[in-house]
VOBA-147210 format. One record per atom (N, C-alpha, C, O): x, y, z negated. Coordinates in steps of 0.1 Angstrom, whole numbers, plus 2048, in hexadecimal, padded with zeros to 3 digits. Last residue first. Layout:
BEGIN
XYZ...
end
This chain:
BEGIN
77876281977F75A80E77475680477774F7FA76777382776A76582C77075C82176D75082176778A81775B78381975D77581E75776B81978279181977D78E80C77078680D76D77C80678379783478C78C82E78678882178477C81F7727AC83676E7A083D7767948387717898367807BF8287737BB82376F7AE82976A7A58237967C18387987BC82B78A7B782578A7AD81E78A7CD84F7907C08507927B98427907AD8417827E58437787DC84877E7CE84A7777C584779B7F183D7927ED8327887E38377847DA8307BB7ED8467AE7EE84D7A37E88437A37DC8407D58008367CD7F48387BF7F783E7B980183B7F380E83D7E581183C7DC8058407DD80084B80D80583F80980B8337FA80F8327F681382780F80886281680485681280C8498148188497EC80886C7FA80C86F8018088627FB8068577D87F78657D68008717E38068767E68078827DC7D685A7E07E485A7DC7EB8677DC7E58727DB7BB8577CF7C38527D27D28527CC7DA84B7F27AF85D7E67AC8667DA7B48627CF7B38688037B88488047BE8567F87BB85E7F47C48667F67A982F7FC7B68317FA7BB8407F07C18437EF7928157EC7978227F27A58237F27AD81A7F57758047FA7838057F87888137FE78381D7E375F7F07E77637FD7EA7727FD7E477A7F67EC74B7D37E67577D97EA7577E87F47517EC7F57327CB7ED73A7C17E67467C87DB74A7C47F97127D27F871F7D97EF7287D17E37267D07F76FB7C38037047C08027117C880971A7C57E46E57BB7E16F37BE7EC6FD7BB7EB7057B37F06C87CC7EE6CF7C07EB6DE7C37F06E37CE7ED6C07E77EC6B67DC7EA6BC7CF7E36B67C67DC6D28007E66D27F57E36C77EB7D86C67E77C76D58117D16CA8147DC6C98097E46C080A7BA6EC8097B46DF8077BD6D38097BB6C98037CC6FF8137CA6FD8057C46F08017C76EA7F77CA6FB82F7D76FA8287D56F78197DC6EE8137B07028337B46F48367C16F182F7C36E68297B171D82C7A97148257AD7068277AD6FE81D7C27268417C67278337BE71E82A7C47178217B27228567BE71A8557C471B8477C971184279E73485179A7268527A771D8507A77138497AD74C8537A77488467A37398467A573383C7B97578697C074C8637B97468577BD73D8507AD76D8737AB76187B7B17558747B07498797B57818627A877C8607A676E86779F7658637D877785B7CD7808607C077985E7BF76E8597F97768507EC77084E7E177B8527E178684D81577B85180C77C85D7FE77685C7F877286681E77083482376F84281976F84D81576585281775B81781876781F81D76582D82075A83180D74D7FA80E74A80880D75781080375E80E81C74A7DA8147527E381774E7F182374B7F581D72D7C38227377CD81873F7D480C73B7D582571D7A481C7227AE82272C7B782C7337B483970179E83971079D82F7157A88317127B383D6E77A28306EB79D82F6FA79C8246FF79984D6DC7C184C6E27B483E6E57AF8356E57B78526D57DC8536CB7D18516CF7C38526C77BA8436D77FB8466DF7EF8466D67E383C6D07E083B6CC8128466C580B84A6CD7FF8546C97F88296DC81C8246CF81782E6C881082C6BF8088366F18278336F281982C6E581382B6E48078366EC8428436EA83A8406EA82B8476E482481E6F584B81F6E684882C6E384082D6D983A82070F85281C70C84481D6FD84181E6FA83583771F86483171286482D70D85683670884E82F74286183873786383072A86282472A86182275E87482075386A82C74986C83274987782878187482A77487B82976987082E76A86582B79B86B81F79787281F78A87981878888283F7A685C8427A386A83679F87283679F87E8407AB8418387B484A83B7B28588397BB8608637A68378557A583684D7AE83F8537B784687B7B48408797AE83386B7AE8308667B482687E7AC86387B7B585987A7AD84C8787A184C88479687288E7A187388B7AB8688947B286387A77985D87B78186A88478D86988C78D85F86975F84F87776585087776D85E87476786884B76383F85176084B85F76784C86077384A84A75981C84776282784F75E83385875683384074E7FE84574A80A8407538168347548188487547DD8407597E88477557F58537587F78457477BC84C7487C884274E7D383674D7D184075479B83B74F7A884674F7B284F7587B285075978584275578383C74F78F83474678E87274F77F86875778685A75178385974677E88473E77188574D76F87A75577787A76177588272377788172776988073676787D73B75C88672279387A71D78D87772377F86C72677B89E72879F89573379C88972F79488273878E8AB7107A58B171879A8A87247968A972978B8997067BA89A7007AD8A07097A289A70A79789A7117D38907167CA8937127BB88F7197B28AB7027E38B070F7DE8A67167D48AA7207CE89D6EB7EA8A66EA7DF8AB6F87DA8AF6F97CE88E6EF8018886F27F48916F17E888E6F67DD8976FD81D89D6F48138986F880689B7028008846FD83B88770382E88C6F98248876EE82387E70785D8816FD85388470484688771084687671C86C87470F8728777048688726F986987173185286F73186186D72386686171E86486D74583686C73883C86B73984B86474284F87B75781A87775782887774882E88174182B86F75C7FA87875580287275481186675181386C7717DD86876E7EB8737667F287F7687F085F76E7BD86B76E7C58687697D386175F7D58507827A584D77A7B185977A7BA85E7857BF84A78678485478678E85177C79984F77079783779A76E83778E77784279078184479B7878407A67508407A975E84179D76684B79576582E7A673283779E73B8357A374982A7A474E82C7C471F8257BA7288307B372F83B7B87338397D77128387CB70B8317C07148317B47108377ED7228447E77228437D971B84B7D071E81E7F771B8207F172882D7E972882D7DE72E8238017028197F770481B7F07118197E371183881470583B8076FE8307FD7018337F170283782C71083682171A83881471383880971983883D6F982F84070482C83370D82183171184D8366E98408326E58368336F182C82C6F286A82B6FC8638346F385582F6F18508266F787B81C70D86E82171286882C70986183570E8918156FE89381D70A88682470E8858307118868086E88928106E689481A6F28978266F08727F76ED86E8056EA87A80E6E887881A6E78757DE6F68787E16E88737EF6E48727F16D88737DF7118677DC70A8697DE6FB85F7DF6F388D7E27198847EE71A8777EC7128717F570C8957C871589C7D370E8937DF70E8917E67038867BA7278847B871888A7C37108857C77068907C573F8827C773B8807C572C8797CD7268A97BA73D8A77C973D8997CC7398977D67328A479F73F8AA7A47338A87B37328A67B872789A79F75989179C74E8977A074188F7A57388B27A57678A77AE76889D7AB75C8987B57568C278F7618C679C75C8BA7A675D8B97AF7548B377B76F8B577A7608B978875A8B478B74F8B57857898A87847828A97837738A278976C8D178278D8CB78F78E8BD78F7878BB79977F8D476678A8DA76F7808D477D7818D27837768C775E7A28C175B7958C676478A8BF7687818C877A7B98CC76D7B48C576A7A78BD7737A18B77887D58BA7887C78BD77B7C18B67717C48B57917EF8BD7857EC8C17847DE8CC7807DA89379D7EF8A179D7F58A87907F28A27857F387C7A17E387B79D7F188979D7F888A79C80486A79C7C787879E7CC87A7987D987978C7DB8517AD7B98537A47C48617A67C98647B17CE8437B179984C7B57A384F7AA7AD84F79E7A98277BD78682E7B278D8387B97968377C479B81E7D477A81C7C77738227BB77A8237B177482A7F57768287E977F8267DD77682C7DC76B82A8117708238077688207FB7708157F676F83982277E82D81F78482581577C81A81078085082576D84983177383B82E77883283677685780B76685381475D84B82076384082375E85E8017808557FA77784F80376D84380376B87281378686681378E85B80C78684F80F78788680C77488181977387381A77B86A82177788C7F177C8867F476F88080276E8758037678977F779588B7EE7948847F17878787F47878AE80578C8A480C79589680479488C80A7948BC7F377E8B77FF7778AC80677F8A280B7798C37E07928BA7DD7878B47E97808A87E977D8C17EA7B48C87EA7A78BF7E879C8B37EC79C8B27D27CC8B37DF7C58BB7DE7B88BC7D47B28AB7C07E08B97C17DB8BC7CE7D48C67D57D688E7CE7E38977C67EC8A57C97E78AB7D47E986D7CC7D587A7D17D58837C87DE8817BC7DF84C7D67CE8547CE7D78627D47D88647E07DC8377D67B28417DD7B984A7D37C184E7C87BC8157D47AD8207CC7B082B7D47B88287DA7C37FB7D57978047DE79F8117D77A18187D37977E07C17967ED7C27917F67CA79B7F77C67A77C07C978C7C97C97977D77CA7927DA7D478B7B17CC7757B17BE77B7BB7BD7877BE7B278B7B07E676F7B97DE7677BB7D076D7C47C976A7AE7FB78C7A87F17837B27E977C7BC7E57827C481778E7BE80B7937B78037887BA80577C7CD8387967C882F78B7C18237917B882679A7E683A7B07DA83E7A97D583479E7DA82979F80883E7B17FD8347B17F18397AA7F283C79E8178577C48128537B68078497B87FE84C7BF83084F7DD8268577D68238537C882C84E7C184083F7EC84684A7E583D8537DD84185D7D88478207FB83D8287F38448327EB84E82F7E484C81581B85281980F84882380884382C80D84580983383A80A82984080F81C83980D81185B80784185281184684681283D83D81B83F87980382E86C7FE83286380983786381483188F80D82389080983188380483688180284288981280888A81D81188A8198208868218288738027F587F7FF7FD87F80980887780981185C7FA7E58668047E18738007E887C7FB7E283B7F57EC8487F27F08527FD7EC8508097F18227E77DA8277F47DD8367F27E083E7EE7D78047D37DB8137D47DC8177E27E08117E87E97ED7C67C47F07D07CF7FE7D37CF8057D57C47D97AA7BB7E67B17BB7E67BB7C67DF7BA7D17BF7A37BE7C57A07B27D37A77B07D77AA7A57A87BC7CB7B27B27CD7B87AF7BF7B77B67B678E7CC7CC7937C47C079C7B97C479A7AD7C17867DF7DD7837D17E07887C77D67867BB7D77907F77D37817F47D177D7E67D47737E17D07A97F67DC7A77F37CE7997F07CB7957E87C37A68007F67A97F27F47A67ED7E67A27E27E47A081B7EF7968137F77998047F57907FC7F47B78227E27AB8227DA7A081A7E27988137DB7CA8217F77CB8187EB7BE8177E37BB80D7DF7C08348087BF82780C7C181D8007BA8128007C684B7F87B88487FC7B683A8007AD8337FC7E38487F57DA8487EA7CB8447EE7C683C7E87F78328087F083E8077E583E7FD7DD8347FD80381880680B82380780483180480A83A7FE8087F480080080080080980C80081480C7FB
end
């Protein structure tokens, strides 16, 4: 999301998460003020190989409830980030004003790009330090490429850690998404992440398409 009026329109549809990209190279880079949202919507900051202190400062500034790591962040990076969150939650840095928010656990979603094949072994070290994985299509951009990958690869997903399914999902894919979910042996697909296929232009979502998606789901 990028623009206040559009954010408010999408928020009225009550998504579970709304993403705000804090990555200057992205055409969806967010630089504004997030309007007041329903408590049921988790404000999610998207970062790419960002400095720990900068991530933490954006979490504080925008009262984010989740972060999506879309770069090459290591397990040690995530451990250090969580330690920084705990430090700030102590109130030593945040002060009383933000202490209530700081005491909330920040959900961490780690993104992995998938194309023609995927080595699930690389996920194992991350299992204990993230809340969700997100599988997106590997492309020239860090997300928002508007292209699907071969979801059948996820039939070999060997872990119980829930994941988000992303990558070029459009209205025309809802039946395929349903079939994918019904074919899973365990309910590990926690959410679907939609973006470019519902845009009028980068950062502006088509409200009528999103309404149709919600109705179909």
